[in-house]
N, C-alpha and C positions, 0 to 999 in steps of 0.2 A: 782478490775475491773472492778465492780459495782460504787464506784464512776464516771467509767472514763467515763463511759458509759449513767450514771446519770447529767455530764456536758454534753455531744454533745445531747443529746433531749434537755437538757436544751440551750445550744446555739443557735440551729437549734430553740426552740421556740421562740427565740430571738430575732428572726432576721425572723420571719415569723412575729410576735410583727412592729417590725420598720416596715419593708414592710405595713401594714396595716396602719400604722399614716402616713406615706411618706403626701400621699394627705390630709390628714386632714391638721395638721403641711405648707405644702404650699399651701395650701390656703389660711390660715390664718392670719393677718396682726396685725399690733400694734395700730392701732389711736379708733377700737371701741371693749366695751368692751364684744359684742355679740361670740365675736371670743373664747375670755373664756366661755363664758359660750355652745359653739357650744363643747370643750373643754373637758370640767366638766361634759357634756350628754352624751358626749361619754366610757371614764371613766365611771358613773351610767351603763348605755347599758352590757360593758364589766362583772361589779362586780352583774346585775340584772342575766345578760346570765350566768354566774357560779354559780350562788345562789340557779339558776333552774335549773343546770342540776345536775347531778348521782355522781358530783363530789364532792358536797359540803357536809361536814361532823354535821355542826349544824343542830337541830332540827328544829327552824327554819328557814329555810334557806328560809324558799320555803314564810313565809306570809312576810319578806325583802325584799324579789322581788317583790311581790306584791307590796308594802311602797315605793319602786322604780321605777317599772313600773307607778304609781299615781303621782311621783315627777316627770319621767321627760313627762308625757301625760301631763302634767301643764307646763314645759316646755318647751312644742311641741304649748299652746296651747296661753304659752302668750306674746315667742317670737317670735317664728316661724312665725306662724298666727291673732299672735294681737286680736288672738277673739275676746277679749271681748273688745279693745274701739276699734273694726270697723265693730261692733258690729250694732253700728245709722242706715252703710250707706245700709243694709236691709231695715231695717225698715221705711227709707226714701221713697227705692222705696218703697214698698209695700206700703204707705201710697199717696204718689207723682204720684209714676210712674216711667221710664227709666226716667234715667239722662245723661247728655255728656259730660265731661269739652272741652273745644270749647279754638284756643284760638286764638286771634286779634292781630294785629295791630298795634298797636298805630302813633302819628308824633312823634317821638323818632323811628329809625327805629331799635336797638340796646333791645328794651321794648318791653312787646310783656301783655294783660291783656288778663286776664284764665276770663272767662267766662263759667255758666254753664245753659245745656239748656237742659228742656224738651219738654219730649214727646208732650205733652197734656201745649197748650195756656196759658197757668197764667198774668195773670191783675199785674199790678206792685204791690199793696196792697197784694195778694193771696205770689205774691212770698217772697214779707218783710216776711211776717207768718210762711213761708216757711221758711225761713233764722235763723228767731225764733226760731220756733221751733228742726231746725238740730242744733242748739250752748243747746238748752238746751237735748236733742236726745244726744249728742258730749261730754254733763257735764258727767251724766250721765254712758257712756261706757265708761268717763276715770274714772269714780269710781271705776264701776267693773272691769276694767284694775288695778289698782291700787293694792284692796283689791286680783285680784287673782293671784296679784306676790307675796303682802303679806303673803298668806297663803301658798304660795309653797316656799316662803324659811321658811316661820316658821314650813311647812314640814322637809326640809332640817334640818333646825335646829334640832328638836322633832328626826329621823331619823335613822339619814347617820352614827353615834355609833355603832348603836347594825347592822348597814349592815353589820359584816365581818363575815366571818370562822376562 
């Protein structure tokens, strides 16, 4: 009788898990690696939550949950926010003021020109200097983004096999 009650509980637990995963699978696509990262992150969240719960049996469960939490924060910063890769935008605004991207029509009705307009009126030479500085800041941000990406996957490689109960 115990086995059948256990099997019934297990069945309903799996139905609940299936219902939880339907929106994740539904919104998933095959053309971008990001959907795989999202699925991976969701599984890590489940594991982290389990290791943080009273159900976890291993002595180091809370420690491993914290490591998973750090990995999840990095996944968010690297993939969701692109925090490091876009940090140059805030620096540019801090240095040169707010700007907006404006599309302007060209002689070809199918093609538009994208221009950047600042609140302050800069001279052509100042705009060229800003553009050069933006390229430098962009490269620095890209470097930081790549560094965060490498750190994330080194952490996954190092900690993932110890995160179990």
